[in-house]
C-alpha positions as CSV (number, residue, x, y, z in Angstrom):
1,M,10.3,-4.9,-1.2
2,T,8.6,-5.0,-4.5
3,T,5.2,-6.8,-4.3
4,T,2.0,-5.4,-2.9
5,H,1.7,-8.5,-0.6
6,D,5.1,-7.9,0.9
7,K,4.5,-4.2,1.4
8,A,1.2,-4.9,3.2
9,L,2.9,-7.3,5.6
10,A,5.7,-4.8,6.2
11,L,3.2,-2.1,7.1
12,Q,1.4,-4.5,9.3
13,A,4.6,-5.3,11.1
14,L,5.3,-1.6,11.6
15,H,1.9,-1.0,13.0
16,E,2.2,-3.9,15.4
17,A,5.8,-3.1,16.6
18,P,6.3,-1.6,20.0
19,E,8.0,1.4,18.4
20,I,5.7,4.1,17.1
21,L,5.4,4.5,13.3
22,Q,6.0,8.0,12.2
23,V,4.7,8.8,8.7
24,V,5.6,12.1,7.2
25,N,2.7,12.9,4.8
26,V,3.4,13.6,1.2
27,W,1.2,14.8,-1.7
28,D,3.0,14.1,-5.0
29,A,5.8,12.1,-6.6
30,V,8.6,14.5,-5.7
31,S,7.6,15.0,-2.1
32,A,7.3,11.2,-1.8
33,K,10.8,10.7,-3.2
34,V,12.3,13.4,-0.9
35,I,10.8,11.8,2.2
36,A,11.5,8.2,1.0
37,E,15.2,9.0,0.8
38,L,15.4,10.0,4.5
39,P,17.1,7.2,6.6
40,G,14.2,7.2,9.1
41,T,11.5,6.6,6.6
42,R,9.9,3.2,6.8
43,A,6.5,3.9,5.2
44,L,4.7,6.8,3.5
45,A,1.2,8.2,3.9
46,T,-0.5,10.6,1.6
47,A,-2.3,13.7,2.8
48,G,-5.7,14.0,1.2
49,H,-6.0,17.6,2.2
50,S,-2.7,18.4,0.5
51,I,-3.6,16.5,-2.7
52,A,-6.9,18.2,-2.8
53,A,-5.3,21.6,-2.3
54,S,-2.7,20.9,-5.0
55,H,-5.6,20.4,-7.5
56,G,-7.7,23.4,-6.3
57,Y,-10.2,21.5,-4.2
58,P,-11.1,22.0,-0.6
59,D,-10.3,19.4,2.0
60,G,-12.7,16.5,1.6
61,G,-14.0,17.8,-1.8
62,M,-11.7,16.3,-4.4
63,P,-13.4,13.9,-6.9
64,L,-12.7,10.2,-6.7
65,D,-10.5,10.2,-9.8
66,V,-8.2,12.8,-8.3
67,A,-7.9,10.9,-5.1
68,L,-7.1,7.7,-6.9
69,D,-4.6,9.3,-9.2
70,G,-2.9,11.0,-6.3
71,A,-2.5,7.6,-4.6
72,R,-1.3,5.9,-7.7
73,V,1.4,8.5,-8.5
74,I,2.9,8.3,-5.0
75,A,2.8,4.5,-4.8
76,E,4.5,4.2,-8.2
77,A,7.2,6.8,-7.2
78,V,8.7,4.8,-4.3
79,D,9.4,1.2,-3.2
80,L,8.0,1.6,0.3
81,P,4.6,0.7,1.9
82,V,2.2,3.5,1.1
83,S,-1.0,4.3,3.0
84,A,-3.5,6.6,1.1
85,D,-5.9,9.1,2.5
86,L,-9.1,8.3,0.8
87,D,-11.4,10.8,2.5
88,D,-14.6,8.9,3.4
89,G,-14.1,6.1,0.8
90,Y,-16.6,7.7,-1.6
91,D,-19.8,5.9,-2.7
92,E,-18.4,2.4,-2.7
93,P,-15.5,2.2,-0.2
94,G,-14.8,-1.4,-0.8
95,E,-14.4,-0.7,-4.6
96,T,-12.3,2.3,-3.9
97,V,-9.9,0.3,-1.8
98,R,-9.9,-2.5,-4.4
99,R,-8.7,0.0,-7.0
100,V,-5.9,1.5,-4.9
101,I,-4.7,-2.0,-4.0
102,G,-4.3,-2.4,-7.8
103,F,-1.8,0.5,-7.7
104,G,0.2,-1.1,-4.9
105,V,-1.2,0.9,-2.1
106,V,-1.4,-1.2,1.1
107,G,-3.2,1.0,3.6
108,A,-5.7,3.8,3.9
109,N,-7.3,6.4,6.1
110,V,-11.1,6.4,5.7
111,E,-13.2,8.8,7.6
112,D,-16.5,8.0,9.3
113,R,-17.8,11.6,9.0
114,M,-19.9,10.7,12.0
115,R,-22.3,8.7,10.0
116,P,-24.6,6.5,12.2
117,L,-22.4,3.9,13.8
118,E,-24.0,0.9,12.2
119,E,-23.6,2.5,8.7
120,A,-20.0,3.5,9.5
121,A,-19.1,0.0,10.7
122,A,-20.7,-1.5,7.5
123,R,-18.4,0.7,5.4
124,V,-15.4,-0.5,7.3
125,R,-16.6,-4.1,6.8
126,A,-16.9,-3.5,3.0
127,I,-13.3,-2.3,2.9
128,T,-11.8,-5.2,4.9
129,R,-13.8,-7.7,2.9
130,A,-12.7,-6.2,-0.4
131,A,-9.0,-6.3,0.8
132,E,-9.4,-10.0,1.9
133,A,-10.8,-10.8,-1.6
134,E,-7.6,-9.3,-3.1
135,G,-5.5,-11.4,-0.8
136,V,-3.7,-8.4,0.8
137,A,-3.2,-7.6,4.5
138,F,-4.5,-4.2,3.9
139,Q,-4.0,-1.8,6.8
140,L,-7.1,0.2,7.3
141,N,-6.5,3.2,9.5
142,A,-10.2,3.7,10.3
143,R,-10.8,7.4,11.2
144,T,-13.5,8.7,13.5
145,D,-14.3,12.4,13.6
146,A,-15.7,12.2,17.1
147,F,-13.4,14.9,18.4
148,L,-13.9,17.3,15.4
149,G,-17.5,18.3,16.0
150,E,-19.7,19.6,18.8
151,G,-20.0,18.1,22.3
152,D,-18.1,18.1,25.5
153,V,-14.8,16.2,25.9
154,E,-16.4,13.3,27.9
155,W,-18.9,12.7,25.2
156,K,-16.3,12.9,22.4
157,L,-14.1,10.4,24.2
158,G,-16.9,7.9,24.8
159,E,-18.1,8.3,21.1
160,A,-14.5,7.8,19.8
161,I,-14.1,4.7,21.9
162,A,-17.4,3.2,20.9
163,R,-16.7,3.8,17.2
164,G,-13.1,2.7,17.3
165,R,-14.0,-0.6,19.0
166,A,-16.7,-1.2,16.3
167,F,-14.2,-0.5,13.5
168,L,-11.6,-2.9,15.0
169,A,-14.2,-5.6,15.3
170,E,-14.8,-5.2,11.6
171,G,-11.2,-5.8,10.8
172,A,-9.6,-2.3,10.9
173,A,-5.9,-2.4,11.7
174,L,-5.9,0.9,13.6
175,V,-8.2,3.6,14.8
176,F,-7.3,7.1,13.8
177,V,-8.6,9.8,16.2
178,P,-7.6,13.2,15.0
179,G,-7.8,16.1,17.5
180,P,-6.6,15.0,20.9
181,T,-2.9,15.3,21.7
182,Q,-2.9,15.6,25.5
183,R,-1.9,12.7,27.7
184,E,-5.2,12.6,29.6
185,L,-7.1,11.8,26.4
186,I,-4.4,9.7,24.6
187,E,-4.0,7.2,27.4
188,P,-7.6,6.1,27.7
189,L,-7.8,5.7,23.9
190,V,-4.7,3.6,23.8
191,E,-6.2,1.4,26.5
192,A,-9.5,1.1,24.8
193,F,-8.0,0.1,21.5
194,G,-5.3,-2.3,22.9
195,G,-2.6,0.0,21.6
196,K,-4.1,0.3,18.1
197,L,-4.3,4.0,18.1
198,S,-3.2,6.4,15.4
199,I,-3.0,10.2,16.0
200,I,-2.0,13.4,14.2
201,G,0.9,15.5,15.3
202,L,-0.7,19.0,15.4
203,P,1.1,22.1,16.4
204,G,1.6,21.9,20.2
205,A,1.6,18.1,20.2
206,L,4.2,16.1,22.2
207,P,7.2,14.6,20.5
208,A,6.6,11.2,18.9
209,S,8.8,9.5,21.6
210,E,6.3,10.6,24.3
211,Y,3.4,9.0,22.4
212,E,5.5,5.9,21.9
213,R,5.9,5.6,25.7
214,M,2.1,5.9,26.0
215,G,1.7,3.0,23.6
216,V,0.5,4.9,20.5
217,A,1.0,2.9,17.3
218,R,1.2,5.6,14.7
219,I,1.6,9.3,14.3
220,S,1.1,11.2,11.0
221,Y,1.1,14.9,10.2
222,G,-1.7,15.5,7.7
223,P,-1.6,18.8,5.8
224,L,0.9,20.3,8.1
225,T,3.9,19.1,6.1
226,Q,2.6,20.8,3.0
227,R,1.9,24.0,5.0
228,V,5.5,24.1,6.1
229,A,6.7,23.6,2.6
230,L,4.4,26.3,1.3
231,R,5.6,28.7,4.0
232,A,9.1,28.2,2.8
233,L,8.0,28.9,-0.8
234,R,6.1,32.0,0.3
235,D,9.1,33.3,2.3
236,L,11.5,32.7,-0.6
237,G,9.2,34.6,-2.9
238,A,9.0,37.5,-0.5
239,S,12.8,37.5,-0.2
240,L,13.3,37.4,-4.0
241,Y,10.9,40.3,-4.4
242,G,12.8,42.2,-1.8
243,G,16.1,41.9,-3.6
244,G,17.2,38.5,-2.3
245,V,18.7,35.6,-4.3
246,I,18.3,31.8,-4.3
247,P,20.5,30.5,-1.5
248,E,23.8,29.0,-2.7
249,D,23.3,25.8,-0.6
250,T,19.9,25.0,-2.3
251,P,19.9,21.2,-2.8
252,A,18.8,19.6,-6.1
253,L,15.9,17.7,-4.6
254,N,13.8,17.7,-7.8
């Protein structure tokens, strides 16, 4: 699998398969290579939050050039389909996606940040048209932040469904709805989007196999993977300061 065209079609097939696609989020070349070598890895997704944190920026606050370079480094490190977290797509989301396609990236998360629906849908349209012009079956995982702000659950669910349907109508491959993990919210979202639902596996979420049975297309883990890695680093540091040593079974993963 070497061409961008082939990788895009492979990611599309993974999204459309009855099996759920699990993507373990990565943030640099070495984390990408470690995950890519696992037998269960079929595609990779970057974590924008983690890339931003690695460069000293808050989530959602890294400059465009940092986001682009983060996607490029990871796409060039592996021979697998890579989906990039591009925050809200920046000022010109179509151009942002055109540029990452040039690096071999074949999918992206792009947030609506609860812009007015017409504006948010127009930004999705700009992305899908840019990808079509590049001749790539780009897999837009269009994110709505409906569950991340104020409002009761009924309103959030209705808003997420309205926005997700609008994004699918504009050519998005999936609708990413971060926040809900419980069955009573996941099932109506799956039904509303014809199975084209992407979620995040937060602490307390169900196993991926349970979401697969509900018909969820994709599950990712966002910044949680980096947090687990950083906890291991912190705990090792504390152990070394307390008189410990590097474990003898430490693998040479870098």
